[in-house]
C-alpha positions as CSV (number, residue, x, y, z in Angstrom):
1,X,8.1,19.0,4.9
2,X,4.8,18.4,3.3
3,X,2.3,16.0,5.0
4,X,0.3,13.0,3.9
5,X,-2.9,11.4,5.0
6,X,-3.9,7.9,4.0
7,X,-7.1,5.8,4.3
8,X,-7.3,2.0,3.9
9,X,-7.9,-1.4,5.5
10,X,-6.3,-1.7,8.9
11,X,-4.9,-5.2,8.6
12,X,-2.2,-6.8,10.8
13,X,0.0,-9.3,9.0
14,X,0.5,-12.3,11.4
15,X,3.5,-14.2,10.1
16,X,4.3,-17.8,11.1
17,X,7.1,-20.0,9.8
18,X,5.8,-23.6,9.6
19,X,8.0,-26.8,9.6
20,X,6.0,-28.4,6.8
21,X,2.7,-28.3,4.9
22,X,0.7,-30.3,7.4
23,X,-0.9,-27.1,9.0
24,X,-2.0,-26.0,5.5
25,X,-3.6,-29.3,4.8
26,X,-5.3,-29.3,8.2
27,X,-7.1,-26.1,7.4
28,X,-7.6,-26.9,3.6
29,X,-5.4,-24.0,2.5
30,X,-3.8,-24.6,-0.9
31,X,-0.1,-23.8,-0.7
32,X,0.7,-20.4,-2.2
33,X,-2.9,-19.3,-2.3
34,X,-4.7,-16.4,-0.7
35,X,-8.0,-17.5,0.9
36,X,-10.7,-15.4,2.5
37,X,-11.9,-17.1,5.7
38,X,-14.8,-16.6,8.0
39,X,-14.5,-15.4,11.5
40,X,-14.8,-18.9,13.1
41,X,-12.0,-20.3,10.8
42,X,-9.9,-17.2,11.4
43,X,-10.0,-17.7,15.1
44,X,-9.2,-21.4,14.9
45,X,-6.2,-20.7,12.6
46,X,-5.0,-17.9,14.8
47,X,-5.2,-19.9,18.0
48,X,-3.5,-22.9,16.4
49,X,-0.6,-20.8,15.1
50,X,0.4,-19.4,18.5
51,X,2.6,-22.4,19.3
52,X,4.8,-21.6,16.3
53,X,5.8,-18.1,17.6
54,X,4.2,-15.3,15.7
55,X,5.5,-12.0,14.2
56,X,3.0,-9.1,14.1
57,X,3.4,-6.4,11.5
58,X,0.9,-3.7,10.7
59,X,-0.1,-4.2,7.1
60,X,-2.6,-3.1,4.5
61,X,-1.6,-1.3,1.3
62,X,-2.2,2.4,2.3
63,X,-1.0,1.7,5.8
64,X,2.3,0.4,4.4
65,X,2.7,3.5,2.2
66,X,1.9,5.9,5.0
67,X,4.4,4.2,7.4
68,X,7.1,4.4,4.8
69,X,6.4,8.1,4.1
70,X,6.7,8.7,7.9
71,X,10.1,7.0,7.9
72,X,11.1,9.4,5.1
73,X,10.2,12.2,7.5
74,X,6.8,13.3,6.1
75,X,4.2,14.1,8.8
76,X,1.9,11.2,8.3
77,X,-1.6,10.1,9.4
78,X,-3.7,7.0,8.7
79,X,-7.5,6.5,8.9
80,X,-8.8,3.0,9.5
81,X,-10.9,0.9,11.7
82,X,-9.8,-1.8,14.2
83,X,-11.4,-4.0,16.8
84,X,-11.1,-3.6,20.6
85,X,-8.6,-6.4,20.9
86,X,-4.9,-7.3,21.1
87,X,-4.4,-7.3,17.3
88,X,-5.9,-3.9,16.9
89,X,-3.7,-2.5,19.7
90,X,-0.6,-4.1,18.0
91,X,-1.6,-2.4,14.7
92,X,-1.8,1.0,16.3
93,X,1.5,0.5,18.2
94,X,3.3,-0.6,15.1
95,X,2.0,2.4,13.1
96,X,2.9,4.8,15.9
97,X,6.5,3.5,16.3
98,X,7.1,4.7,12.8
99,X,5.8,8.1,13.6
100,X,2.4,7.8,12.1
101,X,-0.5,9.7,13.7
102,X,-3.4,7.2,13.8
103,X,-7.0,8.0,13.5
104,X,-8.1,4.4,14.2
105,X,-11.8,4.1,14.9
106,X,-13.2,1.2,16.8
107,X,-15.4,-1.4,15.2
108,X,-17.7,-4.1,16.6
109,X,-15.9,-7.0,14.9
110,X,-12.4,-8.3,15.7
111,X,-9.5,-6.5,14.0
112,X,-8.7,-7.5,10.4
113,X,-5.8,-9.9,10.1
114,X,-3.8,-11.5,7.3
115,X,-2.3,-14.7,8.5
116,X,0.8,-15.3,6.5
117,X,1.9,-19.0,6.6
118,X,5.5,-19.4,5.4
119,X,6.7,-22.9,4.4
120,X,9.5,-24.6,2.5
121,X,13.0,-23.6,1.7
122,X,11.8,-20.9,-0.7
123,X,9.7,-19.3,2.0
124,X,6.5,-19.7,0.0
125,X,3.6,-17.7,1.5
126,X,0.0,-18.9,2.0
127,X,-2.5,-16.3,3.1
128,X,-5.7,-16.7,5.2
129,X,-7.4,-13.3,5.5
130,X,-10.3,-12.0,7.6
131,X,-11.1,-8.3,7.1
132,X,-13.1,-8.0,10.3
133,X,-13.5,-4.4,11.7
134,X,-11.6,-2.9,8.7
135,X,-14.8,-3.6,6.6
136,X,-16.9,-1.5,9.0
137,X,-15.3,1.8,8.0
138,X,-18.0,3.8,6.3
139,X,-18.7,7.4,5.0
140,X,-20.4,8.4,8.2
141,X,-17.1,7.8,10.0
142,X,-15.4,10.7,8.1
143,X,-15.2,14.2,9.3
144,X,-14.0,17.3,7.5
145,X,-11.4,18.1,10.2
146,X,-9.6,14.8,9.5
147,X,-8.4,16.2,6.1
148,X,-7.5,19.7,7.0
149,X,-3.8,20.6,7.0
150,X,-2.6,17.7,4.9
151,X,-0.9,18.2,1.5
152,X,-1.4,14.7,0.1
153,X,-4.3,12.2,0.5
154,X,-3.5,8.6,-0.5
155,X,-6.1,5.8,-1.1
156,X,-5.7,2.1,-1.6
157,X,-7.8,0.6,-4.4
158,X,-9.1,-2.2,-2.1
159,X,-11.4,0.3,-0.6
160,X,-13.1,1.2,-3.9
161,X,-15.6,-1.6,-3.4
162,X,-17.1,0.7,-0.7
163,X,-17.9,3.4,-3.2
164,X,-19.8,5.7,-0.9
165,X,-16.8,5.8,1.5
166,X,-14.3,6.6,-1.2
167,X,-16.5,9.2,-2.9
168,X,-17.0,11.1,0.4
169,X,-13.3,10.8,1.2
170,X,-12.1,12.2,-2.1
171,X,-14.7,15.0,-1.9
172,X,-13.5,16.0,1.5
173,X,-9.8,15.7,0.6
174,X,-10.4,17.8,-2.6
175,X,-12.3,20.5,-0.5
176,X,-9.4,20.5,1.9
177,X,-6.9,21.2,-0.9
178,X,-5.1,17.9,-0.9
179,X,-3.3,16.4,-3.8
180,X,-5.0,13.0,-4.2
181,X,-3.3,9.8,-5.2
182,X,-4.7,6.3,-5.6
183,X,-3.0,2.9,-5.9
184,X,-5.3,0.7,-8.0
185,X,-4.2,-2.3,-5.8
186,X,-6.0,-5.2,-7.6
187,X,-7.0,-5.9,-11.2
188,X,-10.2,-7.7,-10.1
189,X,-11.3,-4.7,-8.0
190,X,-10.6,-2.4,-11.0
191,X,-12.6,-4.7,-13.3
192,X,-15.7,-4.7,-11.0
193,X,-15.6,-1.0,-10.3
194,X,-14.3,0.4,-13.6
195,X,-16.9,3.0,-14.3
196,X,-16.7,4.3,-10.7
197,X,-12.9,4.5,-10.8
198,X,-13.0,6.4,-14.0
199,X,-15.4,8.9,-12.5
200,X,-13.4,9.6,-9.4
201,X,-10.1,9.7,-11.2
202,X,-11.5,12.2,-13.7
203,X,-13.0,14.4,-11.0
204,X,-10.6,14.1,-8.1
205,X,-7.4,12.1,-8.5
206,X,-4.1,13.7,-9.4
207,X,-1.7,10.7,-9.3
208,X,-2.6,7.1,-10.3
209,X,-0.4,4.2,-9.5
210,X,-1.1,0.9,-11.2
211,X,0.7,-2.3,-12.1
212,X,0.4,-3.9,-15.6
213,X,-2.7,-6.0,-14.9
214,X,-4.5,-3.1,-13.1
215,X,-3.6,-0.7,-15.9
216,X,-5.0,-3.1,-18.5
217,X,-8.2,-3.6,-16.5
218,X,-8.6,0.2,-16.3
219,X,-7.9,0.9,-19.9
220,X,-8.1,-2.4,-21.9
221,X,-4.6,-1.7,-23.2
222,X,-1.0,-3.0,-22.8
223,X,1.3,-1.1,-20.4
224,X,2.8,1.6,-22.6
225,X,-0.6,2.5,-24.2
226,X,-2.3,2.1,-20.9
227,X,0.0,4.7,-19.4
228,X,-0.9,7.2,-22.1
229,X,-4.6,6.5,-21.5
230,X,-4.4,6.9,-17.8
231,X,-2.4,10.1,-18.3
232,X,-5.5,11.6,-20.0
233,X,-7.5,11.3,-16.8
234,X,-5.0,12.7,-14.2
235,X,-1.9,14.8,-13.8
236,X,0.6,12.0,-13.3
237,X,0.3,8.4,-14.4
238,X,2.6,5.6,-13.1
239,X,2.5,2.0,-14.4
240,X,4.8,-0.4,-12.5
241,X,6.1,-3.3,-14.6
242,X,7.8,-5.5,-12.1
243,X,11.3,-6.6,-12.8
244,X,11.6,-4.2,-15.7
245,X,10.8,-1.2,-13.5
246,X,8.1,1.4,-14.1
247,X,6.9,4.1,-16.5
248,X,5.8,7.6,-15.5
249,X,4.0,10.2,-17.5
250,X,3.0,13.8,-16.9
251,X,1.4,15.7,-19.8
252,X,3.8,15.1,-22.7
253,X,6.7,14.1,-20.5
254,X,7.5,10.3,-20.4
255,X,10.2,8.3,-18.6
256,X,11.1,4.7,-18.5
257,X,12.4,4.0,-15.0
258,X,14.6,0.9,-14.6
259,X,14.2,-1.4,-11.6
260,X,16.9,-0.7,-9.0
261,X,19.2,-3.7,-8.4
262,X,18.0,-6.1,-5.7
263,X,18.2,-9.7,-4.6
264,X,14.5,-10.3,-4.6
265,X,13.0,-12.9,-2.3
266,X,9.5,-11.5,-1.7
267,X,7.5,-8.9,-3.6
268,X,5.1,-8.1,-0.8
269,X,4.8,-4.4,-0.3
270,X,6.9,-3.4,-3.3
271,X,4.1,-1.3,-4.9
272,X,3.2,0.3,-1.5
273,X,6.8,1.4,-0.8
274,X,7.3,2.6,-4.4
275,X,4.3,4.9,-4.0
276,X,5.8,6.2,-0.7
277,X,9.1,7.0,-2.4
278,X,7.5,8.6,-5.3
279,X,5.2,10.8,-3.2
280,X,8.1,11.7,-0.9
281,X,10.2,12.9,-3.8
282,X,7.2,14.7,-5.3
283,X,6.7,16.5,-2.0
284,X,10.3,17.8,-2.3
285,X,9.4,19.3,-5.7
286,X,11.5,16.7,-7.6
287,X,10.9,16.1,-11.4
288,X,8.8,13.0,-12.1
289,X,11.8,11.0,-13.4
290,X,13.5,11.4,-10.0
291,X,10.3,10.6,-8.2
292,X,10.1,7.3,-10.1
293,X,13.8,6.6,-9.4
294,X,13.3,7.2,-5.7
295,X,10.3,4.9,-5.7
296,X,12.4,2.3,-7.5
297,X,15.2,2.5,-4.9
298,X,13.0,1.9,-1.9
299,X,10.9,-0.8,-3.6
300,X,14.2,-2.7,-4.3
301,X,14.9,-2.8,-0.5
302,X,11.5,-4.3,0.5
303,X,11.7,-7.2,-2.0
304,X,14.9,-8.3,-0.3
305,X,13.1,-9.1,3.0
306,X,10.2,-11.3,4.0
307,X,7.2,-9.1,4.6
308,X,6.4,-5.5,3.9
309,X,8.8,-3.8,6.4
310,X,12.3,-2.8,5.5
311,X,15.0,-3.4,8.1
312,X,17.2,-0.6,9.5
313,X,20.4,-1.5,7.5
314,X,18.4,-1.4,4.2
315,X,16.7,1.9,5.2
316,X,20.2,3.4,5.7
317,X,21.3,2.1,2.4
318,X,18.2,3.4,0.6
319,X,18.5,6.9,2.2
320,X,22.2,7.1,1.2
321,X,21.4,6.0,-2.4
322,X,18.6,8.5,-2.6
323,X,20.9,11.3,-1.4
324,X,23.5,10.3,-4.0
325,X,20.9,10.2,-6.7
326,X,19.5,13.6,-5.9
327,X,23.0,15.2,-5.6
328,X,23.9,13.7,-9.0
329,X,20.9,15.6,-10.4
330,X,21.7,18.8,-8.7
331,X,19.2,18.4,-5.8
332,X,19.6,17.8,-2.1
333,X,17.4,16.3,0.6
């Protein structure tokens, strides 16, 4: 089985189900919003949430992808930075329970955390995020030996604002012979780093994952034309189009991939798990159409749960559906 290494923000999702909106009003958090908060506010919110009973889940875009790849059976490793605290220890423990080898460096600040406040009958989510030690990861932290022996190297777009870190990472991964993939992650990050992204994609990246808004920010074009444009810069281009599925392109080969049936309640982590499914199938030597379909299957499972982690019954369903898909196309796991 081929192996995968990822790098990203080591964030722990701290989920709390609240009885009403009073907590949000107390901390001036608009319902349904994502707010960056300072360290003092972060600590106040965190301490005040403890009475509600908290659920801790290792998060972050690349970390989600790597955890999912590990569950598929790929030897997996994640590079990030945490604080010397309980939340950092929980992040590491959560990753390791899925079989991920962790290269988690220790920072000076507290561990990054995304406090997820769930309210109302529709489970609407409000975020209060503090990046903490995750932001301290820099180019000097990277060593050539981290990259040796891995077949794939996966980057989350949120790191691109630290351009010196990403440039050194892709140079080292390229030198180590890794196939490099990037998930664009956020249209505003793409907009503010467009020239840099084009440069590293042209020079180093083999597979690009983007949603509609990220693809438009990167190319200035609508999804289908954006896919063609991205495909000029890398080996494989993927544009995810939400409820309508995704599109994949490799050279002159194009496929429209329908969304797998799901009872969606929360889209958190859908793109991260899609990337994991795609890369897993790709590591087995599957055609890109099947890679997209495997990504679609696993993404459909995560949107049926609150949060970015798929439960055991849905994992079993996904693996069975993937086996059936591959058998129907003359392939086996």
